[in-house]
C-alpha angles and dihedrals in degrees: 000000000000093000119091089232090057092052091052091051091052091047092052097044095043093050092044096048091044090064090059095042094046093050089052090066110014094068093057094068093048093053096099090053090045091050091051097044096046097034092237132164126241092257092050095052090047089058089055085072099031099052088057094049093045097054093039093054096039096053101035096102092046090052092053092048094049090054092053091052106037103026130293096230091049096051092042091053091046089055091050091051094048092045092048094047091048089050090057089050090049092051093049097039108135094198141021096257092059090046090055092048091047091051089052089055089049087055090055090051090048091051088059101042102042098059089035090059094055091043090054090051092049091050096042099050131057122234092266095059103024095088092054091046094052090045090053091048092049093048095051095044090051090052092050090051090057093044089058098079091048093050093043092050093050094048093044091047090057094047093254101116092138088064087065083079102030092061087073093066100073090039090052094049091049091051092049092049093051093041097053096040104037109021122078124221120250138176135184093238090255094109090101092058125085116259114256095240095165091050089049091050092051091046091051094047093045099047092038093048094050093047092046090050091051090048099046101022091236113161091196092055089048093052092048092049095048092046090050092051091049088051090047094058090044091053095044090055090057106031118112092224106021123196090224122033101223090198087074089075090064086075112090091206093053095045094044093048091051093047091049090049091051092052092045098052092037089057093044093047092046093053092047092045092051092049096045094044091055092047093046094051092050091050102040117010096043098040114116117263117239124220114254112274098010124124123229093253094055096043 
């Protein structure tokens, strides 16, 4: 991390990932303002958050695999462009349906840039400095995730909820400038192999099904998701060019690092979810209902 190139890689990947992590939390606090402005129902504003999480989680493995094949910098930059363009759409959305669709597109962009950021770090640092670089990336992205609710609350409190999305534009442009001028392209050498489309489909169905089941408490979706994940691992063990090399899990360091990452972000997400759920219920679900046609002063 002492080289200037390494610092630029960290700057680009931290800023790029921060957009995805901030939007995973900042929107939650702005939901009451969004509901009021767009005349949305409770279910509709919940899907503003859930559509983003669903597409992000379902396509995460595909995003990482595309970076290995076609260029990590290229796919990372494509994710930043998609995410930024979708942020403009979110900020300009005239109704709740368009906002939900735009958030889904944001999730697609996030699925490209988040694994791309880690892949760029892994390719840009040697084994002696890679651990510190990934730790720095993890620390800063965790901080930005916790900043999200504060920023969202301030913007929503000042009637600026659309700027929750517009703030991604200058960040995205900065990331693209740094990425194309300071970060070198890299691939895993797998670009000559055919993309594992069937494995990607199974991964998307499996991860998407499990996340949808957790969101909507649908046993059928859970069964489909688990079955697809089992089929995914069966296929990856037999595919000529698998999306995920299962032999990696024979490494204790690799398996342990992934398990630790799972526990870390599960704990962080759980705490933030509990806090935001309590706050959201107090602001929206428990607020007194007004009679039709009355103004706040008369009710």
